[in-house]
C-alpha positions in Angstrom: -7.2 -34.2 58.1 -3.9 -36.1 58.4 -0.4 -35.0 58.3 2.5 -37.3 57.4 6.0 -37.0 58.7 8.5 -36.9 55.7 10.7 -39.7 57.2 9.4 -43.2 56.3 10.8 -46.7 57.1 10.6 -49.8 54.9 9.4 -53.0 56.6 8.6 -56.5 55.4 5.1 -57.3 56.6 2.2 -59.6 55.6 -0.1 -58.1 52.9 -3.7 -59.2 52.8 -4.0 -58.4 49.1 -0.8 -60.0 48.0 -1.1 -63.0 50.3 2.6 -62.8 51.1 5.2 -60.9 53.1 6.1 -57.8 51.1 8.0 -54.6 51.7 5.8 -51.8 53.1 6.4 -48.1 53.6 5.4 -47.3 57.2 4.7 -43.9 58.6 2.9 -42.2 61.5 0.1 -39.8 60.7 -1.7 -37.5 63.1 -5.4 -37.7 62.4 -8.0 -35.2 63.7 -11.0 -37.3 64.6 -13.5 -34.7 65.7 -15.6 -32.8 63.1 -16.3 -30.0 65.6 -14.0 -27.1 65.3 -14.2 -26.4 69.1 -12.6 -29.8 69.9 -10.1 -30.3 67.2 -7.0 -29.6 69.4 -8.1 -32.5 71.7 -9.1 -35.0 69.1 -5.7 -35.6 67.3 -4.6 -39.3 67.4 -1.6 -41.1 66.0 -2.1 -43.7 63.4 0.3 -46.2 61.9 0.0 -46.1 58.1 1.3 -48.9 55.9 1.5 -49.0 52.1 2.4 -52.2 50.3 5.2 -51.5 47.9 4.0 -54.3 45.6 0.2 -53.7 45.3 -0.3 -50.3 46.9 -2.8 -51.4 49.5 -2.9 -48.8 52.3 -4.0 -49.6 55.9 -4.3 -47.4 59.0 -4.3 -48.5 62.6 -4.9 -46.2 65.6 -1.9 -46.4 67.8 -3.5 -45.8 71.2 -6.6 -47.9 71.3 -7.9 -47.4 74.8 
């Protein structure tokens, strides 16, 4: 389950699908990675979510890759 903060920022970034720098909506989502109910409060991780404003390609990247 992911939650998205209502505030988003527009950034110009490379898009793999478009093959060019395009505007992207960028947000942070908190994703619960564990499927076990007992551990859900300890398995939430921040993800950077980008959506290309031209083609709609969405990508997610975990923020704290350890």
